[in-house]
C-alpha positions in Angstrom: 7.3 18.0 -0.4 7.3 18.6 -4.1 4.3 17.2 -6.0 3.6 16.2 -9.6 0.7 15.2 -11.7 0.2 11.4 -11.9 0.5 10.6 -15.6 -2.3 12.2 -17.6 -4.7 12.4 -14.7 -5.8 15.2 -12.4 -4.2 13.5 -9.4 -1.5 15.4 -7.7 1.0 13.1 -5.9 4.1 13.6 -3.9 7.3 13.1 -5.9 8.3 10.4 -3.4 6.1 7.3 -3.1 6.3 5.2 0.0 6.6 1.6 -1.0 4.8 -0.6 1.5 6.4 -4.1 0.9 8.2 -3.8 4.2 4.9 -3.6 6.1 3.2 -6.9 6.9 2.7 -9.8 9.3 6.0 -11.7 9.3 4.2 -15.0 9.6 2.1 -14.4 6.5 3.5 -14.8 3.0 7.1 -15.3 1.9 8.8 -12.3 3.7 9.6 -13.0 7.3 11.6 -9.8 7.5 8.5 -7.5 7.3 7.5 -5.1 10.0 4.3 -5.9 11.9 1.6 -3.3 12.3 2.8 -1.7 15.5 6.2 -1.1 13.9 4.8 0.0 10.5 2.3 2.6 11.6 4.9 5.2 12.9 6.6 5.0 9.5 3.4 5.6 7.6 2.5 8.5 10.0 6.0 10.0 9.5 5.7 9.8 5.7 2.3 11.6 5.9 3.8 14.3 8.2 6.7 14.8 5.7 4.1 15.4 2.9 4.1 12.0 1.2 0.6 11.3 -0.1 1.4 8.5 -2.5 1.6 4.9 -1.3 2.3 1.7 -3.2 1.4 -1.9 -2.1 0.3 -5.2 -3.5 -1.9 -8.1 -2.6 1.0 -10.4 -2.5 3.0 -8.4 0.0 2.9 -10.6 3.1 -0.2 -12.4 1.8 -2.3 -9.2 1.8 -1.3 -8.0 5.2 0.6 -5.0 3.8 -2.6 -3.7 2.2 -4.5 -4.3 5.5 -1.9 -2.5 7.6 -1.5 0.4 5.2 -5.2 0.8 4.9 -5.9 0.9 8.6 -3.1 3.4 9.2 -4.2 5.7 6.3 -7.8 5.6 7.5 -6.7 6.8 10.9 -4.0 9.3 9.9 -5.2 10.8 6.5 -8.2 12.0 4.7 -9.1 9.7 1.8 -9.3 12.6 -0.7 -5.8 13.7 0.1 -3.9 10.4 -0.6 -3.3 8.0 -3.5 -2.8 4.3 -3.0 -1.5 2.2 -5.8 -1.7 -1.6 -5.5 -1.1 -4.6 -7.7 -3.2 -7.8 -7.9 -1.4 -10.2 -10.1 0.4 -12.6 -7.8 -1.3 -15.5 -6.1 -2.2 -15.4 -2.4 -2.7 -18.3 0.0 -6.4 -18.3 -0.8 -6.5 -16.9 -4.3 -5.0 -18.0 -7.7 -2.8 -15.6 -9.5 -3.5 -13.8 -12.8 -4.8 -10.5 -14.1 -8.2 -9.9 -15.5 -11.1 -7.6 -14.9 -12.8 -10.2 -12.7 -9.6 -10.7 -10.6 -9.2 -7.0 -10.0 -12.9 -6.6 -9.0 -12.7 -9.6 -6.7 -10.2 -7.9 -4.4 
């Protein structure tokens, strides 16, 4: 897998990023087409085995369950210092109002 620098940082990431919107509990959030954990984990593992170390998710993907599934799988399959997880925290969840501020980011 080819890698590149992430912006002006010292982080080295795979040139391909695995978007994790597809992962999540179908009964949570607005996307009933998401894959539950048992179906998501093999895809995350395969991505890591292919050299992908960059993952993108969001708090609004399946009402937070995408972050939960991705986090559990990465904890099991990867070393924290070898992966980069990007997430977004703008959109509302069932139990949180939307918006972006320092307080909102730190509350997640």
